[in-house]
C-alpha positions as MATLAB code, in Angstrom:
seq = 'XXXXXXXXXXXXXXXXXXXXXXXXXXXXXXXXXXXXXXXXXXXXXXXXXXXXXXXXXXXXXXXXXXXXXXXXXXXXXXXXXXXXXXXXXXXXXXXXXXXXXXXXXXXXXXXXXXXXXXXXXXXXXXXXXXXXXXXXXXXXXXXXXXXXXXXXXXXXXXXXXXXXXXXXXXXXXXXXXXXXXXXXXXXXXXXXXXXXXXXXXXXXXXXXXXXXXXXXXXXXXXXXXX';
ca = [
      -0.012   -0.064   -0.088;
       1.279    3.458   -0.862;
       0.997    5.923    2.225;
       1.646    9.786    1.935;
       3.350    9.388    5.280;
       5.347    6.296    4.833;
       6.252    5.981    8.602;
       2.665    6.303    9.745;
       1.707    2.809   11.021;
      -1.004    3.866   13.907;
      -4.079    5.635   12.373;
      -5.693    7.394   15.464;
      -9.544    7.280   15.218;
     -12.051    9.284   17.166;
     -15.282    8.164   18.589;
     -18.017    9.035   20.902;
     -17.401    6.843   23.966;
     -21.391    6.773   25.066;
     -22.821    5.497   21.750;
     -23.782    2.003   22.487;
     -24.309   -0.308   20.816;
     -22.225    1.392   18.036;
     -19.197    2.738   19.943;
     -18.516    2.699   23.856;
     -16.001    2.311   26.491;
     -15.902   -0.889   28.472;
     -13.403   -0.031   31.123;
     -10.201    1.102   29.129;
     -11.180   -0.727   26.028;
     -12.980    0.547   23.201;
     -15.744   -1.308   21.844;
     -18.727   -1.376   19.738;
     -20.423   -2.834   16.360;
     -18.900   -0.164   14.233;
     -15.938    0.150   16.242;
     -14.952   -3.731   15.814;
     -15.801   -3.417   11.837;
     -13.492   -0.174   11.348;
     -10.667   -2.305   13.221;
     -10.660   -4.959   10.967;
     -10.916   -2.587    7.519;
      -7.919   -0.397    8.759;
      -5.825   -3.558    9.652;
      -6.652   -4.883    5.946;
      -5.191   -1.633    4.680;
      -1.945   -1.567    6.476;
      -2.644   -0.102    9.797;
      -3.304   -0.382   13.233;
      -6.219    1.330   14.562;
      -5.675    3.677   17.984;
      -9.235    4.585   18.915;
      -9.615    7.839   20.710;
     -12.593    8.915   22.678;
     -13.983   12.308   22.065;
     -17.700   13.614   22.345;
     -19.998   14.104   19.430;
     -19.330   18.009   19.925;
     -15.803   17.852   19.314;
     -15.224   15.652   16.383;
     -14.737   18.471   13.746;
     -12.303   20.307   15.995;
     -10.397   16.802   16.631;
     -10.121   16.434   13.022;
      -9.146   20.025   12.294;
      -6.538   20.282   14.937;
      -5.093   16.817   13.812;
      -5.569   15.264   16.999;
      -6.757   12.101   15.157;
      -6.846   10.984   11.485;
     -10.262    9.880   11.249;
     -13.813    9.472   13.070;
     -15.001    5.957   13.282;
     -18.300    7.007   11.574;
     -20.460    9.877   10.522;
     -23.920    9.824    8.894;
     -24.018   10.467    5.316;
     -26.078   13.587    5.178;
     -25.245   16.992    3.266;
     -23.913   18.639    6.050;
     -20.945   16.265    6.850;
     -20.188   15.840    3.346;
     -18.960   19.468    3.561;
     -16.774   18.880    6.827;
     -15.466   15.563    5.689;
     -14.536   13.006    3.288;
     -16.922    9.940    3.667;
     -16.114    6.283    2.778;
     -18.801    4.158    0.954;
     -21.391    3.178    3.388;
     -20.544    0.735    6.401;
     -24.035    0.293    7.662;
     -27.709    1.542    7.839;
     -29.396    2.993   10.608;
     -31.633    6.259   11.024;
     -33.438    9.231   12.878;
     -36.299    7.981   15.477;
     -38.439   10.038   17.725;
     -37.903    9.144   21.503;
     -40.919   10.688   23.522;
     -42.010    9.477   27.093;
     -44.897    7.312   27.788;
     -46.897   10.010   29.786;
     -46.443   12.152   26.585;
     -46.379   10.381   23.216;
     -45.466   11.641   19.924;
     -47.087    9.982   17.123;
     -44.465    8.536   14.357;
     -46.979    9.856   11.320;
     -48.316   12.419   10.629;
     -45.843   14.472   12.884;
     -47.502   17.223   15.023;
     -47.379   20.754   12.853;
     -46.030   22.335   16.124;
     -43.891   21.142   19.110;
     -40.409   21.435   20.502;
     -37.968   18.939   19.477;
     -34.327   18.407   20.565;
     -31.213   16.935   19.246;
     -27.454   17.675   19.344;
     -26.512   21.054   17.557;
     -23.246   19.184   16.272;
     -25.208   16.082   15.057;
     -26.565   15.335   11.846;
     -30.080   15.744   12.464;
     -30.490   19.443   13.856;
     -30.327   20.823   10.026;
     -32.322   18.104    8.921;
     -35.076   18.700   10.765;
     -35.586   22.148    9.594;
     -35.560   20.672    6.008;
     -38.194   17.961    7.006;
     -40.380   19.307    9.714;
     -39.929   23.249    9.344;
     -43.030   24.042   11.721;
     -41.233   22.413   14.338;
     -39.175   24.400   17.003;
     -35.637   22.917   17.294;
     -34.115   23.028   20.707;
     -30.263   22.273   20.420;
     -28.290   20.487   22.876;
     -24.678   19.503   23.280;
     -25.027   15.644   23.631;
     -27.459   12.725   23.524;
     -27.641   12.608   27.478;
     -28.900   16.436   27.597;
     -31.592   15.601   24.737;
     -32.964   12.763   26.641;
     -33.086   14.833   29.860;
     -34.951   17.724   28.509;
     -37.572   15.548   27.305;
     -37.896   13.784   30.806;
     -38.059   17.159   32.426;
     -40.554   18.891   29.964;
     -38.130   21.101   28.409;
     -38.757   19.497   24.894;
     -41.902   17.635   23.620;
     -39.530   14.884   21.956;
     -36.168   14.336   20.996;
     -34.879   13.054   17.387;
     -31.980   11.001   17.768;
     -29.982    7.994   16.076;
     -32.248    5.078   16.347;
     -29.795    2.522   17.718;
     -27.956    4.820   19.609;
     -30.650    6.558   21.661;
     -32.610    3.522   22.332;
     -29.862    1.818   24.262;
     -29.354    5.406   26.310;
     -33.041    5.612   27.045;
     -33.295    2.413   28.276;
     -29.952    2.420   30.215;
     -30.686    5.923   31.888;
     -34.457    5.894   31.761;
     -35.682    2.305   31.969;
     -39.264    2.266   31.050;
     -39.693    5.801   30.728;
     -39.328    6.294   26.961;
     -41.705    5.147   24.185;
     -38.899    3.273   22.133;
     -39.691    3.533   18.664;
     -40.101    0.619   16.337;
     -38.530    2.101   13.447;
     -36.440    5.296   12.332;
     -38.502    8.023   10.627;
     -35.914    8.274    8.000;
     -32.837    5.925    7.445;
     -29.273    7.290    7.157;
     -26.208    5.512    5.790;
     -22.950    5.583    8.293;
     -19.758    6.218    6.681;
     -15.921    6.142    8.000;
     -14.790    9.912    7.726;
     -11.446   11.675    7.188;
     -10.485   14.913    6.828;
     -11.478   16.830    3.472;
      -9.266   16.154    0.563;
      -8.121   12.283    2.091;
      -4.755   13.648    3.139;
      -3.769    9.988    3.723;
      -5.022    9.037    0.520;
      -6.866    5.720    2.217;
     -10.318    6.178    1.327;
      -9.994    4.107   -2.039;
      -8.444    1.317   -0.303;
     -10.747    1.221    2.731;
     -13.617    1.277    0.438;
     -12.233   -2.038   -1.215;
     -11.934   -3.926    2.112;
     -15.331   -4.338    3.653;
     -16.613   -7.144    1.219;
     -14.176   -9.564    2.351;
     -14.284   -8.362    6.196;
     -18.030   -8.929    5.705;
     -17.307  -12.451    4.663;
     -15.299  -13.094    7.772;
     -18.238  -12.279    9.843;
     -16.729   -8.461   10.859;
     -19.569   -6.665    9.598;
     -21.468   -4.231   11.889;
     -24.276   -6.278   13.520;
     -27.262   -3.894   12.501;
     -30.642   -4.155   11.262;
     -29.149   -3.642    7.782;
     -25.512   -3.831    7.204;
     -24.477   -3.282    3.826;
     -21.538   -4.573    1.404;
];
């Protein structure tokens, strides 16, 4: 493999440490379904993956300041495509509504008005304005804050990743939330690097998943791709 930096052997990959089941910390170890898939792919293209935990709100800054070479996964939405270069899809997930059982939120049709919270730095904030312009967006710093705002009555519903928020809601607020049956919008997840792909790794990264998946290394999600 040709690397732009011939002595670079360890690829630092940032991820959110509280995004189960996709990425999380287990003691001092980086774990999760996408983490394991990315680890296998990176190994196939000649690097050792070093996963470094950073909160969602810090991902763009981490890449800009070169504190990491890549992000383990980002949603393939127009906003992120302006910030990162993205790989081919790794797996499918989606955005879903999270409301409490005491104040349900319909999946369809969506009410014309209401307060919806989601992290400002995530992929959903801008997308909400496009899909549901009459809803009032209430930004948060992270998933924990969004869920807390719904429980405290500061928002009527949270719009969050279907897989991640389902785990967090059950873990932090057991039996409080109506867990969604499916996303209201599907989203693909991709490996992300700085614009311009400075290490020139995306082409080989994109070629690796097919045989990694064949060996059982794909993300164990509802609809893993490739």
